[in-house]
C-alpha positions in Angstrom: 0.0 0.0 0.0 1.5 3.3 -1.0 1.6 6.4 1.2 -1.3 8.3 -0.5 -3.6 5.2 -0.3 -2.7 4.7 3.4 -3.4 8.4 4.3 -6.7 8.2 2.3 -7.7 5.1 4.3 -6.7 6.8 7.6 -8.9 9.8 6.7 -11.8 7.5 5.8 -11.4 5.5 9.0 -11.4 8.7 11.0 -14.5 9.9 9.2 -16.3 6.6 10.0 -15.3 6.9 13.7 -16.4 10.5 13.9 -19.8 9.6 12.5 -20.1 6.7 14.9 -20.3 4.2 12.0 -17.3 2.0 12.9 -18.5 -1.0 14.8 -15.6 -3.4 14.4 -12.1 -3.8 12.8 -13.6 -6.8 11.0 -16.1 -4.5 9.2 -13.4 -2.2 8.0 -11.0 -5.0 7.1 -13.6 -6.4 4.7 -14.1 -2.9 3.2 -10.4 -2.3 2.8 -9.6 -5.9 1.9 -6.9 -6.2 4.6 -6.5 -7.8 8.0 -8.1 -6.8 11.2 -4.7 -6.3 12.6 -4.0 -3.7 10.0 -7.1 -1.8 11.0 -6.1 -1.9 14.6 -2.6 -0.5 13.7 -4.3 2.2 11.7 -6.5 3.1 14.7 -3.3 3.1 16.8 -1.7 5.5 14.3 -4.6 7.9 14.6 -4.2 7.8 18.3 -0.5 8.6 17.9 -1.6 11.6 15.9 -3.5 12.9 18.9 -7.1 11.6 18.2 -8.7 10.2 21.4 -10.3 7.1 20.0 -12.1 4.9 22.4 -14.1 1.7 22.1 -17.4 1.3 23.9 -18.1 -2.2 24.9 -21.8 -1.4 25.7 -22.4 0.2 22.3 -19.9 -2.1 20.6 -18.3 0.7 18.4 -15.5 3.1 18.3 -16.0 6.8 19.0 -14.0 10.0 19.2 -13.6 11.2 22.7 -13.5 15.0 22.6 
């Protein structure tokens, strides 16, 4: 995956999290045709960039903690 594609996917992943539409790494892995581990790494990368991304066990989805 090249740098531009990776950044586009990070942006899309962040957008899904902001909208409350990311329920599982499995869901995005199917969409991006990659592994769930890759999605978890991407979420970790967004956290490194300063985004406070949390997972709600009760709602079973990721959200942005502002």
